[in-house]
matplotlib code that plots the C-alpha trace (Angstrom):
import matplotlib.pyplot as plt

x = [-11.4, -11.7, -14.9, -15.5, -16.7, -18.4, -17.5, -20.3, -21.1, -21.8, -24.1, -27.7, -29.2, -26.9, -27.8, -27.8, -24.2, -23.1, -24.4, -22.6, -19.3, -19.5, -20.6, -17.5, -15.3, -16.6, -16.7, -14.0, -13.4, -14.1, -13.7, -12.5, -13.1, -10.3, -8.2, -5.6, -5.4, -8.1, -8.2, -10.3, -8.4, -9.6, -8.5, -9.3, -11.3, -12.6, -10.2, -8.3, -9.5, -12.9, -11.7, -10.1, -13.0, -13.6, -10.0, -9.4, -7.3, -6.3, -9.9, -8.8, -10.3, -12.9, -10.4, -7.7, -10.1, -7.8, -4.4, -2.8, -2.0, 0.0, -3.4, -4.1, -0.8, -1.2, -4.7, -3.2, -1.4, -4.9, -5.4, -2.1, -0.5, 1.8, 3.6, 7.4, 9.2, 10.4, 6.8, 5.5, 8.2, 7.1, 3.4, 3.8, 6.9, 8.1, 4.8, 1.9, 0.7, 0.7, -1.5, -3.7, -4.6, -5.3, -7.5, -9.4, -10.1, -12.1, -14.7, -17.4, -17.3, -17.5, -21.1, -20.5, -20.8, -18.4, -19.3, -22.7, -21.4, -22.0, -18.9, -16.5, -14.9, -13.2, -10.3, -12.6, -15.4, -13.2, -9.9, -9.3, -9.2, -6.9, -4.5, -4.3, -3.7, -1.0, 0.8, 0.7, 1.9, 5.0, 6.2, 8.5, 6.7, 3.2, 1.7, -1.9, -3.0, -1.5, -2.6, -6.2, -6.4, -4.9, -7.3, -10.3]
y = [2.7, 5.2, 6.1, 5.2, 8.0, 7.2, 9.1, 11.3, 8.8, 6.1, 8.2, 6.8, 9.6, 8.6, 5.0, 5.4, 6.9, 4.2, 1.5, 3.1, 3.3, -0.3, -1.6, -0.1, -1.4, -5.0, -5.0, -7.6, -8.6, -7.1, -9.0, -6.9, -7.9, -9.8, -7.6, -9.4, -12.3, -15.1, -14.7, -12.2, -10.1, -10.1, -7.5, -6.5, -3.3, -1.7, -2.4, -5.6, -5.5, -6.3, -9.7, -10.5, -12.0, -14.8, -15.4, -19.2, -20.1, -23.5, -24.4, -25.5, -22.7, -24.8, -27.6, -25.3, -23.3, -23.5, -22.8, -19.9, -20.8, -19.3, -18.3, -16.3, -14.5, -13.8, -12.4, -9.7, -8.4, -7.8, -5.5, -3.7, -5.2, -7.9, -10.0, -10.0, -13.2, -13.8, -13.3, -15.8, -18.3, -17.9, -18.4, -21.3, -23.1, -22.3, -21.9, -23.4, -25.6, -22.8, -20.6, -23.6, -23.9, -20.2, -20.2, -23.3, -21.5, -18.9, -21.6, -20.5, -17.1, -18.3, -17.1, -13.7, -10.5, -8.3, -5.2, -5.3, -5.3, -2.1, -0.7, -3.0, -6.2, -6.0, -8.2, -9.5, -10.5, -12.0, -13.3, -15.9, -13.2, -11.0, -14.0, -14.6, -10.9, -10.8, -13.8, -12.4, -9.0, -10.7, -11.5, -8.8, -6.9, -7.8, -4.5, -3.7, -3.5, -6.8, -8.6, -7.4, -8.2, -11.7, -12.4, -11.3]
z = [8.9, 6.1, 4.4, 0.7, -1.5, -4.8, -7.9, -9.3, -12.0, -9.4, -7.2, -6.9, -9.1, -12.0, -12.6, -16.4, -16.4, -14.0, -16.3, -19.2, -17.3, -16.0, -19.4, -21.0, -18.2, -18.6, -22.4, -23.3, -26.8, -30.2, -33.4, -36.3, -39.9, -41.7, -43.9, -46.1, -43.7, -43.6, -39.8, -37.9, -35.5, -31.8, -29.4, -25.9, -25.5, -22.3, -19.4, -18.7, -15.1, -16.5, -17.4, -14.1, -12.2, -14.7, -15.6, -15.7, -18.7, -17.2, -16.4, -12.9, -10.8, -9.0, -8.3, -7.0, -4.8, -1.8, -3.3, -5.1, -8.7, -11.6, -13.0, -9.9, -10.2, -13.9, -13.2, -11.1, -14.2, -15.6, -12.7, -13.3, -10.2, -11.3, -8.7, -8.4, -9.2, -5.6, -4.3, -6.9, -5.8, -2.1, -3.0, -5.4, -4.3, -0.8, 1.1, -0.8, 2.0, 4.5, 2.2, 1.3, 5.0, 5.3, 2.2, 3.4, 6.7, 4.7, 3.6, 6.1, 4.4, 0.8, 0.3, 2.0, 0.1, 2.0, 0.0, 1.7, 5.2, 7.2, 8.7, 6.9, 8.0, 11.4, 12.7, 15.4, 13.0, 10.3, 12.0, 9.3, 6.6, 8.6, 9.2, 5.5, 4.8, 7.4, 6.0, 2.5, 3.6, 5.1, 1.5, 0.1, -2.6, -1.4, -0.3, 0.5, -3.1, -4.4, -1.2, -1.4, -5.1, -4.6, -1.8, -3.9]

ax = plt.figure().add_subplot(projection="3d")
ax.plot(x, y, z, "-o")
ax.set_aspect("equal")
plt.show()
């Protein structure tokens, strides 16, 4: 497994700079004063990836916990990794039951903070996650990046 190296701004001695960078990344909406129109303009600032974690336009995130939804696939576009049409069809139409079972098998880990694990997550210590990752990677167009972001 490769080692993760933090950028200089995220090193422990640079907490103030890290807070500034993260604050900008997660700043979402800015309302601009109305000009000729009666309506105020709203636009996204910062990075669209900062909106990804709370993305739930349908309001069904909790209900659909164990299935991939169109909202999940659209959220990947916020992370600059949109899903190809054939992959979306596989996930939402052809194999939703299979993926629902794989997602439900992750329930024992729902309160885990994988970022805090020393040494990463091994196949022996997290076989259910690796099984889901493997099934997703079988779909054409679902490489390592799209797969990991969809799993997150």
